[in-house]
C-alpha positions, 0 to 999 in steps of 0.5 A: 041071516040078515043083519039088522041096522040101527039108525040113530039121529040125535038132535041137540036143541037150544030151548025146551020150546024148540025141543017140544016142537021137534018132538011134535014134528017127529010124532006127527008124521016124520017117524011114520015117513021113515017107517014107510021108507023101510024102517020097521020100528022107531023110538024117540028118546029124551037124552040127558042134556049136553055139557052146555045144558041143551036138550037132546032127543035121539030117534032110533030106527031099526031096519031089517036089513042093510039093503033096506037101510041103503034104499032108505038113505038113497031114496027117502032120506034126502027129502026127509032130511031137507024138511028137517033142516028147513024146520030145525036146522042150524038157523034155529040153533039145532045140530043133528048127528047121525050114527049107524050100527049093526044090531048084534 
C-alpha cells in the first residue's frame, strides 16, 4: 500500500491586505497548478495569528504517493516557488515554511 503524503506550506503575512492578495493568488491558479503537478487535493486554512499578531495561511496538499510528491518537487515546484517568492517573498515581509508528513 502506498503512503499518502501531506505537504503543508505556511505563509506568515504582515498585513490583512497582503493576506487577502495571497489567498486570491492561491485560489486564482496556484493551487490548481500544484494539483496539475501531482497533488490530488488541496485545502487553504486560515491559522491563528503568530505571537506578533501576523496573519498565517496554511495550504495543505495531499499526494497519493511519495513518488508523486518527489516528482512534484523535482519538476513542478521550482517554477511555482519562484513565482511565490517573486510575489510574496521576504521583500514583502512574508515568510514561508514547509512541512511534509505521511498520512497514517
